[in-house]
C-alpha positions in Angstrom: 24.2 16.9 -1.5 20.5 18.0 -2.7 18.9 15.8 -0.1 21.1 17.1 3.0 20.2 20.9 1.7 16.7 19.7 1.6 16.5 18.5 4.8 18.5 21.4 6.1 15.6 23.7 4.5 12.7 22.1 5.8 14.6 22.3 9.6 15.5 18.5 9.7 18.8 17.4 10.5 20.9 15.2 8.1 20.4 11.2 9.1 23.0 9.7 10.7 23.5 6.0 10.2 20.7 4.2 11.6 20.8 1.2 14.0 17.8 -1.3 14.2 14.7 0.7 15.4 13.3 0.5 18.8 10.2 -1.4 18.4 8.2 -3.4 20.7 5.8 -6.2 20.1 1.9 -5.2 20.9 -0.6 -8.3 22.0 2.0 -11.0 20.8 -0.2 -13.6 22.4 -3.3 -12.5 20.6 -1.3 -12.1 17.3 0.6 -15.2 17.0 -2.0 -17.2 15.0 -0.2 -19.3 12.3 -1.3 -19.2 8.5 -1.5 -15.4 8.6 -1.8 -13.8 4.9 -3.1 -10.3 4.1 -3.0 -7.4 6.7 -5.3 -4.4 5.8 -5.8 -1.6 7.8 -8.4 1.2 7.7 -10.7 2.8 10.2 -14.0 1.3 9.5 -15.8 2.8 12.5 -14.8 6.2 12.0 -13.7 6.6 15.9 -10.2 8.3 14.8 -7.8 5.2 15.0 -6.9 2.6 12.5 -8.7 -1.1 12.5 -6.9 -4.3 11.2 -8.5 -6.7 9.1 -6.4 -10.1 8.6 -6.8 -13.3 6.5 -5.9 -16.4 7.4 -5.4 -19.9 6.2 -8.9 -21.8 6.6 -10.7 -18.8 5.2 -11.5 -16.9 8.4 -11.3 -12.9 8.3 -10.3 -11.6 11.2 -11.3 -7.8 12.2 -9.4 -6.2 15.3 -11.0 -3.4 16.4 -8.6 -0.7 17.8 -9.7 0.3 21.4 -7.4 2.8 22.7 -4.3 0.9 21.4 -6.2 -2.4 22.6 -6.9 -4.8 20.0 -10.2 -7.0 20.3 -11.5 -9.1 17.4 -15.1 -8.9 16.7 -14.7 -10.5 13.0 -17.2 -13.0 13.5 -20.0 -10.6 15.8 -19.8 -8.3 12.8 -20.6 -11.0 10.2 -16.9 -11.8 8.6 -16.4 -15.6 7.8 -14.9 -18.0 10.4 -12.9 -20.7 9.0 -14.8 -21.8 6.0 -12.3 -23.9 4.1 -11.7 -20.8 2.0 -8.3 -18.8 1.1 -8.0 -14.7 1.0 -5.1 -13.5 -0.1 -6.3 -9.9 -1.8 -7.8 -7.7 1.1 -8.9 -4.4 -0.1 -10.9 -1.7 1.7 -12.9 1.1 0.1 -16.5 2.6 0.1 -17.7 1.1 -3.1 -21.3 2.4 -2.4 -20.4 5.8 -1.4 -22.6 5.8 1.7 -19.4 7.0 3.9 -18.4 3.3 5.3 -15.8 1.2 4.5 -16.5 -2.2 2.7 -14.1 -4.8 2.5 -13.5 -6.8 -0.5 -11.6 -10.3 0.0 -10.2 -12.0 -3.0 -10.1 -15.7 -3.1 -6.9 -17.4 -3.9 -8.7 -20.9 -4.0 -10.0 -21.2 -7.4 -12.9 -23.5 -6.2 -13.5 -20.8 -3.9 -15.7 -17.6 -4.5 -14.7 -14.2 -3.8 -16.3 -12.1 -0.9 -17.3 -8.4 -0.6 -18.7 -7.6 2.6 -20.9 -4.7 2.8 -20.9 -2.5 6.2 -23.6 -1.4 7.3 -23.8 0.5 10.8 -20.8 -1.5 11.5 -22.2 -4.9 10.3 -20.8 -6.7 7.2 -22.9 -8.7 4.4 -21.4 -10.5 1.5 -23.2 -9.0 -1.7 -20.7 -10.6 -3.8 -22.9 -13.0 -5.6 -26.0 -9.9 -6.5 -23.2 -8.1 -7.7 -21.4 -10.2 -9.9 -17.9 -10.2 -7.9 -17.6 -14.0 -6.6 -15.1 -14.7 -9.5 -14.5 -18.4 -9.0 -11.8 -19.8 -10.9 -9.2 -17.5 -9.8 -6.2 -17.2 -7.3 -6.5 -13.9 -6.3 -3.5 -11.6 -4.8 -4.1 -8.1 -5.0 -7.4 -6.1 -5.7 -7.5 -2.3 -5.8 -10.5 0.0 -5.3 -9.5 2.9 -7.8 -11.4 5.5 -9.8 -10.1 4.8 -13.2 -12.5 7.1 -15.0 -12.8 10.1 -13.0 -16.6 10.1 -12.0 -15.8 10.1 -8.3 -16.6 6.4 -7.3 -14.4 3.1 -6.8 -13.9 0.8 -9.9 -12.7 -2.5 -8.9 -9.3 -3.9 -10.3 -8.5 -7.9 -9.9 -5.7 -9.9 -10.4 -5.4 -13.6 -11.1 -2.1 -15.6 -10.5 -3.4 -18.4 -12.7 -5.5 -16.2 -15.1 -7.1 -13.2 -16.5 -6.9 -10.1 -14.8 -10.4 -8.1 -14.7 -11.5 -4.8 -14.2 -14.8 -3.5 -13.3 -16.5 -0.6 -13.9 -18.7 0.9 -10.9 -22.0 2.3 -12.1 -23.9 3.4 -8.9 -22.9 0.5 -7.2 -23.6 -1.7 -9.6 -20.4 -3.3 -11.5 -19.7 -3.6 -15.4 -16.6 -5.5 -16.5 -14.7 -3.7 -19.3 -11.9 -4.3 -21.3 -12.3 -7.7 -21.0 -10.7 -9.0 -24.4 -8.0 -6.3 -23.8 -4.3 -6.7 -23.3 -4.7 -5.1 -19.9 -6.8 -7.8 -18.5 -4.9 -10.6 -20.1 -3.3 -13.7 -18.2 0.1 -12.5 -17.1 0.2 -14.5 -13.4 -0.2 -10.9 -12.0 0.6 -11.0 -8.2 1.3 -7.1 -7.6 -0.8 -4.1 -8.7 -0.3 -0.6 -7.9 -2.1 2.4 -9.7 -0.4 6.0 -10.2 -0.2 9.0 -12.6 3.1 8.6 -13.5 2.5 11.0 -16.5 0.5 13.5 -14.3 -2.1 13.5 -17.0 -4.8 13.2 -14.1 -5.8 9.6 -14.4 -4.4 6.3 -12.8 -2.1 4.3 -14.7 -1.3 0.5 -13.6 1.9 -0.9 -12.7 1.7 -4.9 -12.9 4.3 -7.3 -11.1 3.9 -10.7 -12.7 5.5 -14.0 -12.0 6.5 -16.9 -13.3 9.3 -15.4 -15.7 6.6 -12.8 -17.0 7.6 -9.1 -17.6 6.4 -6.6 -15.4 3.9 -3.8 -17.1 2.9 -0.2 -16.8 -0.2 0.2 -18.6 -1.2 4.3 -19.7 -4.6 5.4 -19.1 -5.4 6.5 -22.5 -9.5 7.2 -21.1 -12.2 5.6 -23.4 -9.3 4.2 -25.7 -8.1 1.8 -23.3 -4.8 1.2 -22.0 -1.4 0.9 -23.6 1.6 -0.7 -22.0 4.5 1.7 -21.9 6.9 -0.4 -19.8 9.2 -1.6 -23.0 9.4 1.9 -24.0 10.5 3.0 -20.6 12.8 0.5 -19.5 10.9 -0.8 -16.7 9.5 -4.2 -18.0 12.2 -6.3 -16.3 13.3 -8.6 -19.3 15.4 -11.8 -19.1 13.8 -13.4 -16.2 14.0 -17.2 -15.3 10.4 -18.9 -14.7 11.0 -19.2 -11.3 11.5 -15.4 -10.7 9.1 -12.6 -11.0 7.6 -9.6 -9.4 5.4 -10.3 -6.3 4.1 -6.9 -5.0 4.9 -3.1 -5.5 5.2 -0.3 -3.6 4.8 3.6 -4.4 6.9 6.4 -2.9 9.2 9.5 -3.3 12.4 8.4 -2.1 14.7 10.9 -3.2 12.2 14.1 -2.2 12.2 15.0 -6.1 8.4 15.4 -5.9 7.8 12.6 -8.4 6.9 9.2 -7.2 9.1 6.3 -7.7 8.1 2.4 -8.1 9.9 -0.3 -5.6 9.3 -3.9 -7.0 10.1 -6.9 -4.5 11.1 -10.0 -6.7 11.3 -13.9 -6.6 15.2 -12.7 -8.0 16.8 -9.3 -7.8 14.5 -6.5 -6.5 14.2 -3.6 -8.8 13.5 0.2 -7.8 12.5 2.4 -10.5 13.3 6.1 -9.6 10.6 8.5 -11.3 12.0 11.7 -13.6 10.4 14.8 -14.9 8.5 13.8 -18.0 7.4 10.5 -17.1 10.3 8.8 -17.2 12.1 6.3 -14.8 15.7 5.1 -14.5 17.2 1.9 -12.7 18.0 2.9 -8.8 18.2 -0.6 -7.3 21.5 -1.1 -7.7 23.3 2.3 -6.6 20.8 2.5 -4.1 21.6 -0.7 -2.7 18.1 -2.8 -2.6 19.2 -5.1 -5.8 19.4 -7.7 -3.3 18.8 -11.5 -4.5 15.9 -13.0 -2.5 12.5 -14.6 -2.3 10.9 -11.0 -1.6 6.9 -11.2 -1.4 5.5 -7.5 0.4 7.2 -4.1 0.4 6.2 -0.9 1.9 7.5 2.6 1.9 7.2 4.7 5.0 9.7 7.1 7.5 9.7 5.0 10.4 12.4 7.5 12.0 11.0 10.8 10.8 14.3 11.8 9.5 12.6 13.3 6.2 13.7 10.1 4.1 11.3 7.2 3.6 12.7 3.6 4.2 11.4 0.2 3.2 9.9 -3.0 4.4 10.5 -5.8 2.7 8.9 -9.4 3.6 11.0 -12.3 2.3 11.4 -15.9 2.7 13.9 -18.8 2.3 13.7 -22.9 2.6 10.7 -25.0 1.1 7.5 -25.8 2.4 6.2 -26.4 5.2 9.6 -25.1 6.9 10.1 -21.4 5.2 11.7 -18.9 7.5 11.8 -15.2 7.4 14.3 -13.1 5.6 13.2 -9.7 5.6 14.7 -6.4 5.3 14.3 -2.9 6.7 16.0 -0.7 4.5 16.9 2.6 6.3 17.4 5.7 3.6 21.0 7.2 4.3 20.2 9.7 1.0 23.0 8.4 -1.4 21.8 4.6 -0.4 19.7 2.3 1.5 21.2 0.1 4.2 19.6 -2.8 6.0 19.1 -2.4 9.6 18.1 -6.1 10.6 19.3 -9.3 10.3 18.3 -13.1 10.9 18.6 -12.5 14.6 16.2 -9.0 14.8 13.1 -9.6 16.4 11.7 -7.8 13.6 12.4 -10.6 11.0 9.3 -12.3 11.8 7.2 -12.0 8.3 6.9 -13.7 5.0 3.9 -12.1 3.2 2.4 -8.7 4.3 3.8 -5.5 5.4 2.5 -2.4 6.4 3.6 0.9 8.1 0.6 2.5 10.3 0.5 5.0 13.2 -1.8 2.6 15.1 -1.3 4.4 18.7 -1.9 7.9 17.0 2.0 9.5 18.5 3.4 10.6 15.2 5.2 8.1 14.2 4.8 4.9 12.2 4.3 1.6 13.6 5.2 -1.7 11.7 2.5 -4.6 10.6 3.7 -7.8 9.3 2.3 -11.3 9.1 3.9 -14.9 8.6 1.8 -17.1 6.7 4.1 -20.0 6.8 5.3 -22.4 9.3 3.7 -23.2 12.5 4.9 -20.2 14.2 2.9 -17.4 12.0 1.1 -14.4 13.3 0.4 -11.0 12.1 2.6 -9.3 14.3 2.4 -5.6 15.1 5.4 -3.4 16.8 5.1 -0.3 18.2 7.6 2.2 17.4 9.4 3.5 20.2 10.7 6.8 19.0 11.2 9.7 21.8 7.8 11.5 22.1 9.4 14.6 20.5 10.8 13.4 17.1 7.6 11.1 16.8 5.5 14.5 16.6 7.5 15.9 13.7 5.5 14.5 11.3 1.9 15.3 9.7 -1.0 13.0 8.9 -3.4 13.9 6.2 -6.7 12.2 5.5 -7.6 12.9 1.8 -11.4 12.8 1.5 -13.9 13.7 -1.3 -15.9 16.7 -1.2 -18.7 14.3 0.8 -15.7 13.4 3.3 -16.0 10.0 1.5 -12.8 7.4 1.1 -13.0 7.5 -2.5 -9.6 9.5 -3.6 -6.8 6.3 -3.7 -4.1 7.8 -5.9 -4.1 11.5 -5.0 -0.6 12.5 -4.5 0.4 14.9 -1.7 3.4 17.2 -1.3 4.3 19.0 2.0 6.1 22.1 1.7 7.8 24.7 4.0 5.8 27.4 5.0 5.4 29.7 1.9 5.5 26.9 -0.5 9.2 27.1 -1.6 11.0 24.1 -0.5 9.6 20.3 -0.5 9.9 18.3 2.4 8.3 15.4 1.1 5.5 14.0 -1.0 3.2 10.7 -0.9 0.6 9.2 -2.4 -2.9 8.0 -1.1 -2.7 4.4 -1.2 -4.2 2.3 -3.9 -2.8 -1.1 -2.5 0.3 -3.5 -3.7 2.3 -4.4 -1.0 1.0 -8.2 -0.8 -2.8 -8.7 -1.0 -3.7 -5.6 0.6 -5.1 -2.2 0.6 -5.2 0.1 3.3 -7.2 3.4 3.7 -5.1 5.1 6.1 -3.8 8.8 6.2 -0.6 9.9 4.3 2.1 10.2 6.9 5.0 12.9 6.0 7.9 13.9 8.3 8.0 17.6 8.7 11.5 18.0 10.9 11.5 21.3 13.2 9.1 23.0 10.9 6.1 24.5 13.1 4.1 25.3 10.3 3.8 23.6 6.1 2.0 24.2 3.3 0.3 21.3 1.9 -0.3 20.3 -2.0 -3.0 17.9 -3.1 -3.1 16.7 -6.6 -6.7 14.9 -7.2 -7.3 13.0 -10.5 -9.9 14.1 -12.4 -11.4 14.4 -16.0 -9.9 17.3 -17.0 -6.5 16.7 -15.7 -5.1 17.0 -11.9 -6.8 19.0 -9.7 -4.3 21.0 -7.3 -5.6 22.2 -4.0 -3.8 24.1 -1.3 -3.7 24.3 2.3 -1.7 26.2 4.0 -0.6 26.8 7.8 -0.8 23.4 8.9 0.7 22.8 12.2 2.5 19.3 11.9 1.6 16.7 15.0 0.1 13.6 15.7 -3.5 14.7 14.9 -5.1 13.8 11.7 -5.6 16.7 9.5 -8.4 15.8 7.0 -8.2 17.5 3.5 -11.4 17.5 1.3 -11.9 18.1 -2.5 -13.4 21.2 -3.4 -15.9 20.5 -6.3 -16.1 17.3 -8.4 
């Protein structure tokens, strides 16, 4: 009843049971490339539309420039590697040097191969990992996060390791220093997924880790210079009792129940987990009552309101079978309010991925399109599906690009809440993504459906050394145009 009332107040209708969404494959002849692993989206060239970076088995990094809804691979032309014998599963976009140009970190999944950090200068990329000490050989990368953990305005780097210790690097003016090297937060946990969020609303980012090989998940509370404390056991979100073949593979952050508090979805080898955020930094188990606790071999997941009905949905990449014959076993959980309902089956054309998944408005029409990857089997690819919502429905949303005072992309983890005109009733909440879907960190505008509201007020909560800094932007008009929101002050 509360969700239905909120939707009616916001001007949206209460959602009916959804059918499989109408989506059309985009450039299937271009994107059907076997061995596709990570898919990471960002507007690297600043022309207003998102571009796609993809890592392939064999080491190639493709960069597809979005040229008016047509994609062209320019990776080799701008300095990214071809097939070099490597394998990069942890792509992360971020402006590490604060020059206003997005750089790309590629974490190696092969212990003998180094990771790479491609600095962008005028549309070309140069590997600067050796000089910055970020090659990190001897690891198996799955997730890398550019986040400002200390509130000084630049992007620090957290790197996971499937076979060894995690690592945290503080950014000191474009140079990196490893910190908390001997602390539990960087111990070996068979970590695959890593998501940062301010679960306790104290103004700094805390870290959720999805761990494999039977290990428990963790939530590391950021205690500033004192370090990090694992509070998952006290909050009941550690997922104990796993078999060695079970574990967390990714994580996704979103507000599925529109209460203004961020929730955590964990795709698992085993039963998925969904932790509903509650006031006071608490969580409750919601996977079973919401219908997403299926027993699967899930890898990546992403929240996104694909039908603009005011309730965010979940795309999950999963597979079954043994190498080299794994087959997709995906889910698209439509949020019906009381429960999620999977609206695709094995025969669906959308059942085509097994690794990365992301929601992105690549064509700028206001609705979310679906990007997925399939790394196993000879029929793999990095598939893109255009959302065919009616134009009037697609426009019932707002896209908010959250930037720092200089207009740079350094605000990963900031929270956005959209209200009706006057700021009394919450329409939806979201986070500037920090990564976690599977091996990727996207730099994209926050998308919130707005129903029939003609004007909305937006609250942005930035992280800061003195707590969350709250800014309001009032009287914004929904529609497909991106609205940039700059932070005021430090």
